[in-house]
DRENMI-533291 format. One record per residue (C-alpha): residue in three letters; chain; x, y, z. Coordinates in steps of 0.001 Angstrom, whole numbers. Layout:
N
+-----+---+---------+---------+---------+
!   r ! c !      px !      py !      pz !
+-----+---+---------+---------+---------+
! ALA ! A !       X !       Y !       Z !
...
+-----+---+---------+---------+---------+
//
This chain:
72
+-----+---+---------+---------+---------+
!   r ! c !      px !      py !      pz !
+-----+---+---------+---------+---------+
! UNK ! A !   97431 !  -30846 ! -130052 !
! UNK ! A !   98963 !  -34261 ! -130065 !
! UNK ! A !  102118 !  -34045 ! -132237 !
! UNK ! A !  101450 !  -30700 ! -133793 !
! UNK ! A !  103966 !  -28650 ! -132054 !
! UNK ! A !  105996 !  -28097 ! -135226 !
! UNK ! A !  102676 !  -26896 ! -137071 !
! UNK ! A !  102104 !  -24496 ! -134265 !
! UNK ! A !  105521 !  -23233 ! -134429 !
! UNK ! A !  105203 !  -22442 ! -138116 !
! UNK ! A !  101942 !  -20688 ! -137395 !
! UNK ! A !  103612 !  -18714 ! -134700 !
! UNK ! A !  106514 !  -17656 ! -136787 !
! UNK ! A !  104174 !  -16620 ! -139519 !
! UNK ! A !  102010 !  -14394 ! -137390 !
! UNK ! A !  104873 !  -12775 ! -135704 !
! UNK ! A !  106856 !  -11950 ! -138811 !
! UNK ! A !  108459 !   -8654 ! -138392 !
! UNK ! A !  107425 !   -8253 ! -134662 !
! UNK ! A !  110057 !   -8255 ! -131862 !
! UNK ! A !  109236 !  -11437 ! -130106 !
! UNK ! A !  110899 !  -14326 ! -128235 !
! UNK ! A !  109622 !  -17790 ! -128806 !
! UNK ! A !  110333 !  -20746 ! -126474 !
! UNK ! A !  109293 !  -24433 ! -126647 !
! UNK ! A !  109434 !  -26999 ! -123920 !
! UNK ! A !  112247 !  -29365 ! -123911 !
! UNK ! A !  109942 !  -32217 ! -122793 !
! UNK ! A !  108609 !  -33676 ! -125930 !
! UNK ! A !  105431 !  -35032 ! -124218 !
! UNK ! A !  104461 !  -31510 ! -123088 !
! UNK ! A !  104492 !  -29684 ! -126371 !
! UNK ! A !  104365 !  -26271 ! -124844 !
! UNK ! A !  105145 !  -23056 ! -126569 !
! UNK ! A !  105620 !  -19603 ! -124898 !
! UNK ! A !  105753 !  -16385 ! -126913 !
! UNK ! A !  107096 !  -13205 ! -125224 !
! UNK ! A !  105993 !   -9916 ! -126921 !
! UNK ! A !  106791 !   -6509 ! -125706 !
! UNK ! A !  103901 !   -4268 ! -124519 !
! UNK ! A !  102797 !   -1119 ! -126466 !
! UNK ! A !  104866 !     905 ! -124107 !
! UNK ! A !  105808 !    1650 ! -120519 !
! UNK ! A !  102780 !    1582 ! -118301 !
! UNK ! A !  100592 !    -268 ! -120894 !
! UNK ! A !   97608 !   -1881 ! -119462 !
! UNK ! A !   96766 !   -4064 ! -122457 !
! UNK ! A !   98684 !   -7075 ! -123304 !
! UNK ! A !   99943 !   -7361 ! -126892 !
! UNK ! A !   97458 !   -9196 ! -129084 !
! UNK ! A !   98021 !  -12510 ! -130778 !
! UNK ! A !   95274 !  -14016 ! -132979 !
! UNK ! A !   93608 !  -17299 ! -132010 !
! UNK ! A !   95371 !  -20132 ! -133445 !
! UNK ! A !   93584 !  -22408 ! -135995 !
! UNK ! A !   91109 !  -24841 ! -134553 !
! UNK ! A !   92845 !  -27990 ! -133580 !
! UNK ! A !   96311 !  -26409 ! -133420 !
! UNK ! A !   96424 !  -25608 ! -129739 !
! UNK ! A !   95049 !  -27528 ! -126731 !
! UNK ! A !   93572 !  -24300 ! -125127 !
! UNK ! A !   93219 !  -20589 ! -125603 !
! UNK ! A !   96494 !  -18684 ! -125310 !
! UNK ! A !   96804 !  -16567 ! -122203 !
! UNK ! A !   98290 !  -13123 ! -122073 !
! UNK ! A !   99532 !  -10927 ! -119052 !
! UNK ! A !  101414 !   -7723 ! -118639 !
! UNK ! A !  104850 !   -8012 ! -116754 !
! UNK ! A !  107212 !   -5364 ! -115460 !
! UNK ! A !  110819 !   -5979 ! -116294 !
! UNK ! A !  113004 !   -6366 ! -113369 !
! UNK ! A !  116648 !   -5058 ! -113770 !
+-----+---+---------+---------+---------+
//
């Protein structure tokens, strides 16, 4: 993904348009990591929210997805 973080951020923004999401990027310029937080479909959901595969060459690996419970 060498140097393509801005391209990946633009793709993420386009894919997430209109969806309630939080996007984070690493502050380490060498890491180029991006994290997207999407709410699950509902309380007790067992399926993580879907995000399409990024275009070939835009990410170093497949994105992972997990379900988390909010701690208050």
